[in-house]
N, CA, C and O of each residue as an XYZ file, in Angstrom:
564
protein
N     148.329     77.897     98.702
C     147.399     78.187     99.364
C     147.216     77.152    100.606
O     147.013     76.036    100.128
N     147.215     77.124    101.797
C     146.678     76.171    102.741
C     145.240     75.860    103.102
O     144.335     76.674    103.283
N     145.176     74.268    103.190
C     143.500     73.853    103.024
C     142.874     75.251    104.199
O     141.876     75.827    103.766
N     143.379     75.722    105.481
C     142.471     76.848    106.081
C     142.055     77.830    105.565
O     140.993     78.400    105.817
N     143.213     78.243    104.452
C     142.882     79.342    103.775
C     141.523     79.331    102.823
O     140.619     80.160    102.726
N     141.743     78.038    102.149
C     140.688     77.792    101.423
C     139.252     77.254    102.088
O     138.218     77.139    101.430
N     139.350     77.009    103.225
C     137.931     76.657    103.962
C     137.457     78.065    104.336
O     136.235     78.210    104.365
N     138.221     79.129    104.629
C     137.927     80.424    104.981
C     136.983     81.439    104.257
O     136.054     82.173    104.592
N     137.729     81.102    102.982
C     137.114     81.406    101.831
C     135.985     80.788    101.304
O     135.119     81.574    100.919
N     135.748     79.596    101.178
C     134.512     79.164    101.289
C     133.609     79.606    102.125
O     132.502     79.923    101.688
N     133.906     79.711    103.470
C     132.930     80.255    104.204
C     132.455     81.642    103.793
O     131.270     81.961    103.691
N     133.414     82.368    103.587
C     133.270     83.936    103.215
C     132.297     83.891    101.895
O     131.264     84.558    101.946
N     132.522     83.302    100.982
C     132.136     83.279     99.904
C     130.339     82.828     99.728
O     129.553     83.357     98.941
N     130.001     81.603    100.807
C     128.721     81.266    101.544
C     128.083     81.982    102.084
O     126.876     82.048    101.847
N     128.641     82.695    102.918
C     128.049     83.930    103.975
C     127.579     84.821    103.445
O     126.588     85.356    103.943
N     128.212     85.349    102.083
C     127.544     86.355    101.345
C     126.596     85.837    100.151
O     126.463     86.565     99.167
N     126.006     84.728    100.207
C     125.136     84.072     99.977
C     123.815     83.719    100.546
O     122.829     83.206    100.017
N     124.056     84.151    101.847
C     123.041     83.601    102.844
C     121.848     84.532    102.589
O     121.824     85.724    102.280
N     120.710     83.505    102.840
C     119.434     83.909    102.082
C     118.827     85.150    103.352
O     119.196     84.953    104.510
N     118.206     85.988    103.153
C     117.776     87.034    104.197
C     116.406     87.624    103.264
O     116.215     88.791    102.923
N     115.541     86.425    102.981
C     113.973     87.090    102.741
C     112.991     87.449    103.933
O     112.941     87.089    105.109
N     112.268     88.263    103.192
C     111.211     89.150    103.769
C     109.727     88.359    103.863
O     108.856     88.370    102.994
N     109.698     87.884    104.758
C     108.165     87.183    104.666
C     107.761     87.181    106.238
O     108.544     87.424    107.156
N     106.028     86.776    106.402
C     105.452     86.777    107.495
C     105.198     85.448    107.925
O     105.257     84.549    107.086
N     104.876     85.145    109.318
C     104.367     83.879    109.899
C     105.391     82.594    109.561
O     105.227     81.572    108.894
N     106.309     83.020    110.185
C     107.641     82.079    109.817
C     107.132     80.766    110.688
O     106.567     80.953    111.765
N     107.393     79.205    110.093
C     107.223     77.900    110.898
C     107.798     77.986    112.167
O     107.249     77.959    113.269
N     109.276     78.123    111.790
C     110.392     78.147    113.222
C     111.063     79.350    113.294
O     111.307     79.893    112.217
N     111.449     79.939    114.390
C     112.675     80.872    114.579
C     113.087     80.790    115.487
O     112.427     80.552    116.499
N     114.270     80.948    115.465
C     115.396     80.323    116.574
C     116.529     81.378    116.952
O     116.782     82.244    116.114
N     117.096     81.368    117.930
C     118.123     82.997    118.014
C     119.094     82.131    119.188
O     118.855     81.199    119.956
N     120.167     82.869    118.920
C     121.254     82.476    119.961
C     122.147     83.615    119.965
O     122.969     84.173    119.238
N     121.407     83.747    121.562
C     121.673     84.785    122.112
C     123.273     85.607    122.538
O     123.594     86.784    122.703
N     124.221     83.912    122.619
C     125.363     84.487    123.033
C     126.046     85.214    121.170
O     126.710     86.251    121.154
N     125.896     84.869    120.570
C     126.316     85.618    118.977
C     125.393     86.643    118.465
O     125.789     87.693    117.958
N     124.075     86.300    118.616
C     123.059     87.253    118.090
C     122.355     86.883    116.661
O     121.486     87.474    116.021
N     123.211     85.436    116.363
C     122.604     84.860    115.423
C     120.996     84.622    115.309
O     120.404     84.059    116.231
N     120.361     85.038    114.229
C     118.835     84.746    113.991
C     118.144     83.974    112.977
O     118.465     84.510    111.916
N     117.561     83.244    112.793
C     116.869     82.497    111.594
C     115.385     82.275    111.902
O     114.957     81.769    112.939
N     114.613     82.741    110.817
C     113.338     82.358    110.819
C     113.312     81.609    109.574
O     114.039     81.919    108.630
N     112.438     80.559    109.539
C     112.489     79.531    108.083
C     110.649     78.855    108.126
O     109.970     78.646    109.131
N     110.291     78.668    106.771
C     109.143     78.115    106.467
C     109.465     77.449    105.171
O     110.621     77.624    104.786
N     108.683     76.717    104.412
C     108.960     75.605    103.653
C     107.804     75.516    102.803
O     106.633     75.643    103.162
N     108.327     75.238    101.398
C     107.025     74.570    100.552
C     107.335     73.088    100.258
O     108.255     72.757     99.510
N     106.576     72.268    100.842
C     106.486     70.774    100.955
C     105.082     70.349     99.537
O     103.956     70.790     99.308
N     105.878     69.400     98.960
C     105.232     68.754     97.901
C     105.539     67.459     97.917
O     106.675     67.227     98.331
N     104.686     66.233     97.495
C     104.876     65.016     97.084
C     106.192     64.610     98.033
O     107.355     64.585     97.630
N     105.714     64.281     99.465
C     107.151     64.447    100.603
C     108.504     64.833    100.389
O     109.520     64.286    100.819
N     108.355     66.174     99.438
C     109.705     66.566     99.510
C     109.824     67.924     99.796
O     109.065     68.750     99.289
N     110.814     68.252    100.651
C     110.929     69.956    100.966
C     111.562     70.356     99.416
O     112.640     69.916     99.016
N     110.810     71.136     98.747
C     110.881     71.691     97.678
C     111.643     73.158     98.078
O     112.720     73.235     97.486
N     111.425     74.071     98.735
C     112.029     75.308     98.858
C     112.303     75.696    100.287
O     112.298     74.798    101.129
N     112.512     76.781    100.606
C     113.115     77.245    101.875
C     112.756     78.367    101.813
O     113.042     78.937    100.760
N     112.082     79.082    102.748
C     112.185     80.853    102.762
C     112.929     81.114    104.256
O     112.567     80.621    105.324
N     113.863     81.860    104.076
C     114.813     82.003    105.067
C     115.085     83.154    105.359
O     115.813     83.786    104.594
N     114.480     83.886    106.789
C     115.528     85.312    107.202
C     116.615     84.700    107.913
O     116.464     83.749    108.679
N     117.783     85.290    107.636
C     118.743     85.050    108.265
C     119.843     86.244    108.723
O     120.153     87.150    107.949
N     120.269     86.150    109.784
C     120.760     87.074    110.165
C     121.853     87.170    111.309
O     121.408     87.115    112.455
N     123.313     87.313    111.144
C     124.345     86.884    112.476
C     125.652     86.738    111.607
O     125.781     87.025    110.417
N     126.536     86.253    112.425
C     127.597     86.144    111.893
C     128.213     85.231    110.752
O     127.505     84.373    110.226
N     129.253     85.377    110.450
C     129.826     84.537    109.212
C     129.417     83.459    109.183
O     128.643     82.995    108.345
N     130.085     82.702    110.481
C     130.113     81.204    110.352
C     128.421     80.533    110.249
O     128.065     79.550    109.600
N     127.526     81.489    111.174
C     126.054     81.331    110.867
C     125.688     81.764    109.340
O     125.119     80.865    108.719
N     125.852     82.671    108.797
C     125.445     82.720    107.470
C     125.991     81.660    106.810
O     125.074     81.061    106.248
N     126.905     81.209    106.633
C     127.397     80.375    105.630
C     127.123     78.845    105.930
O     127.331     78.039    105.023
N     126.699     78.438    107.078
C     126.338     77.310    107.713
C     124.490     77.450    107.152
O     123.804     76.431    107.070
N     123.933     78.816    106.828
C     122.271     78.716    106.675
C     122.467     78.364    105.229
O     121.717     77.463    104.853
N     123.555     79.003    104.023
C     123.911     78.451    102.751
C     123.796     77.247    102.742
O     122.820     76.825    102.121
N     124.498     76.466    103.247
C     125.304     75.029    103.169
C     123.808     74.266    103.629
O     123.340     73.296    103.032
N     123.381     74.719    104.438
C     122.037     73.752    104.837
C     120.979     73.883    103.905
O     120.275     72.897    103.688
N     120.701     75.246    103.163
C     119.542     75.215    102.268
C     119.815     74.477    101.322
O     118.885     73.742    100.993
N     121.157     74.337    100.486
C     121.848     73.635     99.397
C     121.166     72.521     99.847
O     120.023     72.344     99.424
N     121.798     71.503    100.859
C     121.765     70.572    100.946
C     120.459     69.785    101.428
O     120.384     68.560    101.516
N     119.387     70.750    101.742
C     118.059     70.337    102.041
C     116.958     70.440    101.061
O     116.077     69.600    100.879
N     117.141     71.791    100.329
C     116.349     71.648     99.043
C     115.917     69.834     98.351
O     116.644     68.850     98.219
N     114.945     69.971     98.149
C     114.361     68.609     97.336
C     114.859     67.399     98.213
O     115.501     66.488     97.692
N     114.574     67.406     99.451
C     114.773     66.047    100.267
C     113.671     65.851    101.108
O     112.973     66.749    101.579
N     113.522     64.513    101.301
C     112.480     63.786    101.929
C     112.852     64.373    103.613
O     113.905     64.953    103.877
N     111.782     64.088    104.615
C     112.151     64.337    106.011
C     113.450     63.692    106.510
O     114.338     64.218    107.180
N     113.376     62.544    106.079
C     114.001     61.427    106.622
C     115.483     61.824    105.887
O     116.424     61.977    106.666
N     115.749     62.000    104.446
C     117.190     62.805    104.517
C     117.803     63.750    104.912
O     119.013     63.869    105.104
N     116.592     64.795    105.113
C     117.167     65.877    106.010
C     117.480     65.583    107.389
O     118.437     66.202    107.854
N     116.762     64.618    108.279
C     117.413     64.511    109.046
C     118.872     63.566    109.295
O     119.735     63.637    110.170
N     118.710     62.668    108.109
C     120.126     61.978    108.184
C     121.135     63.414    108.076
O     122.062     63.553    108.873
N     120.931     64.149    107.317
C     122.026     65.394    106.975
C     122.365     66.080    108.456
O     123.498     66.488    108.709
N     121.370     66.158    109.320
C     121.356     67.164    110.581
C     121.973     66.662    111.513
O     122.636     67.298    112.332
N     121.736     64.810    111.474
C     122.847     63.718    112.215
C     123.881     63.996    111.619
O     124.700     64.537    112.362
N     124.126     63.897    110.851
C     126.083     63.507    110.139
C     126.382     65.036    110.501
O     127.399     65.154    111.185
N     125.731     66.227    110.199
C     126.492     67.232    110.738
C     126.799     67.675    111.906
O     127.774     68.388    112.142
N     125.755     67.171    112.944
C     126.215     67.331    114.275
C     127.022     66.279    114.779
O     127.854     66.503    115.658
N     126.886     65.412    114.410
C     128.385     64.398    114.362
C     129.708     65.129    114.065
O     130.528     65.335    114.960
N     129.927     65.574    112.598
C     130.732     66.412    112.068
C     131.588     67.184    113.145
O     132.709     67.156    113.652
N     130.424     67.877    113.196
C     131.056     69.037    113.967
C     131.369     69.135    115.615
O     131.633     70.139    116.276
N     131.235     67.605    116.082
C     131.574     67.206    117.229
C     132.624     66.089    117.357
O     132.739     65.305    118.300
N     133.515     66.168    116.024
C     134.455     65.025    115.887
C     134.326     63.925    115.771
O     135.303     63.185    115.656
N     132.917     63.426    115.766
C     132.481     61.750    115.925
C     133.057     61.437    114.719
O     132.987     62.246    113.794
N     133.806     60.027    114.548
C     134.334     59.433    113.205
C     133.279     58.640    112.568
O     133.559     58.074    111.511
N     132.076     58.517    113.079
C     131.075     57.708    112.184
C     130.156     58.758    111.638
O     129.068     58.951    112.180
N     130.589     59.532    110.458
C     129.899     60.324    109.822
C     130.066     59.911    108.008
O     130.984     59.331    107.428
N     128.946     60.409    107.548
C     129.277     60.168    106.216
C     128.971     61.315    105.647
O     127.889     61.822    105.353
N     130.626     61.837    105.470
C     130.839     63.680    104.916
C     130.529     63.674    103.640
O     130.651     64.826    103.221
N     130.101     62.770    102.598
C     129.681     62.916    101.612
C     128.751     63.412    101.380
O     128.673     64.239    100.471
N     127.670     63.041    102.185
C     125.999     63.688    101.913
C     126.243     65.539    102.780
O     125.353     66.388    102.843
N     127.635     65.686    103.308
C     127.416     67.077    104.037
C     127.948     68.139    102.878
O     127.919     69.362    103.020
N     128.414     67.477    101.762
C     128.840     68.529    100.842
C     129.853     69.647    101.213
O     130.796     69.280    101.912
N     129.802     70.978    100.846
C     130.785     72.079    100.969
C     130.675     72.072    102.685
O     131.687     72.505    103.236
N     129.974     71.794    103.255
C     129.482     72.149    104.584
C     130.613     71.279    105.784
O     130.618     71.389    107.010
N     131.515     70.413    104.894
C     132.819     70.405    105.679
C     133.836     71.223    105.805
O     134.890     71.033    106.412
N     133.425     72.302    105.108
C     134.228     73.064    105.491
C     134.253     73.806    107.062
O     135.280     74.175    107.630
N     133.129     73.899    107.499
C     132.659     74.509    108.907
C     133.503     73.626    110.098
O     133.489     73.903    111.297
N     134.198     72.559    109.505
C     135.036     71.961    110.690
C     136.101     72.576    111.176
O     136.741     72.262    112.180
N     136.344     73.762    110.199
C     137.706     74.581    110.723
C     137.108     75.326    111.928
O     138.039     76.036    112.307
N     136.278     75.499    112.562
C     135.809     75.905    113.632
C     135.093     74.658    114.883
O     134.697     74.926    116.017
N     135.106     73.793    114.453
C     134.915     72.710    115.279
C     135.722     72.566    116.865
O     135.218     71.930    117.791
N     136.921     73.213    116.949
C     137.464     73.460    118.225
C     137.228     74.784    119.119
O     137.792     74.924    120.204
N     136.379     75.712    118.592
C     135.554     76.611    118.989
C     134.335     76.396    119.511
O     133.403     76.385    118.707
N     134.105     76.227    120.611
C     132.615     75.575    121.331
C     131.472     76.764    120.735
O     130.475     76.510    120.058
N     131.858     77.897    121.122
C     130.715     79.122    120.565
C     130.699     79.255    119.046
O     129.806     79.979    118.606
N     131.408     78.768    118.286
C     130.873     78.731    116.932
C     130.421     77.586    116.340
O     129.948     77.526    115.205
N     130.616     76.341    117.380
C     129.669     75.219    116.740
C     128.211     75.541    117.003
O     127.297     75.021    116.364
N     128.027     76.484    118.041
C     126.689     77.172    117.979
C     126.118     77.561    116.945
O     125.036     77.113    116.567
N     126.858     78.558    116.285
C     126.745     79.241    115.089
C     126.586     78.123    114.034
O     125.582     78.059    113.325
N     127.265     77.540    113.981
C     126.981     76.887    112.670
C     125.634     75.499    112.878
O     124.943     75.057    111.960
N     125.596     75.161    114.017
C     124.715     74.169    114.372
C     123.210     74.820    114.246
O     122.261     74.045    114.365
N     122.968     76.163    114.017
C     121.657     76.804    114.580
C     120.897     76.753    113.400
O     119.680     76.618    113.522
N     121.490     76.851    112.056
C     120.255     76.656    110.987
C     119.917     75.202    110.628
O     118.919     74.933    109.960
N     120.856     74.173    111.133
C     120.469     72.809    110.632
C     119.477     72.442    112.046
O     118.444     71.864    111.708
N     119.585     72.642    113.381
C     118.698     72.512    114.416
C     117.061     73.278    114.104
O     116.024     72.823    114.586
N     117.113     74.321    113.340
C     115.930     74.929    112.684
C     115.405     74.199    111.880
O     114.186     74.031    111.839
N     116.377     73.542    110.971
C     115.773     72.866    110.001
C     114.849     71.572    110.258
O     113.840     71.173    109.677
N     115.734     70.967    111.582
C     115.513     69.684    112.264
C     114.162     70.001    112.982
O     113.401     69.044    113.123
N     113.823     71.041    113.385
C     112.506     71.589    114.146
C     111.755     71.645    113.077
O     110.739     70.955    113.163
N     111.949     72.452    111.710
C     110.820     72.722    110.991
C     110.025     71.257    110.035
O     108.857     71.075    109.689
N     111.311     70.396    109.846
C     110.458     69.061    109.141
C     110.322     68.175    110.283
O     110.144     67.067    109.777
N     110.307     68.039    111.711
C     109.481     67.487    112.867
C     108.240     68.046    112.971
O     107.337     67.272    113.289
N     107.961     69.205    112.783
C     106.923     70.276    113.063
C     107.133     70.620    114.871
O     106.306     70.537    115.779
N     108.110     70.889    114.887
C     108.386     70.898    116.362
C     108.228     72.869    116.362
O     108.960     73.450    115.562
N     107.459     73.578    117.094
C     107.466     74.840    117.114
C     107.656     75.398    118.021
O     107.029     76.428    118.268
N     108.697     74.850    118.924
C     108.949     75.067    120.585
C     110.127     76.116    119.628
O     111.115     75.440    119.339
N     110.190     77.055    119.287
C     110.912     78.060    118.989
C     111.947     78.641    120.361
O     111.507     79.185    121.374
N     112.773     78.479    120.194
C     113.878     78.519    121.286
C     115.023     79.501    120.738
O     116.028     79.715    121.415
């Protein structure tokens, strides 16, 4: 099996696990009009840690897998740790060489779409949402 095939399998498996919870009063709501990806997110915060996230997500496979990866990476993390994850993921998706891949876990498989500009937006949307959430930015766009 080629590495590309393995990445595709991991992406598909994680897309199936994408959270799509029903809740009201989301803190951040973002939409990608190009692809139709849509994410609403709120969190449970305790002792300087983001303990859990409620997420309603619908969209393409890349977006759903990225949402699953983002949630797994950010649970029980501080604001600073989440910001570091988002910054590294953003650099990673734009092929910046100064990236700490270790903190990205399985999300590294999304680099397989980094040569497709429209798909970078799909992969980045959940990370943009979590960044806005932890920084109290309610500028929902």
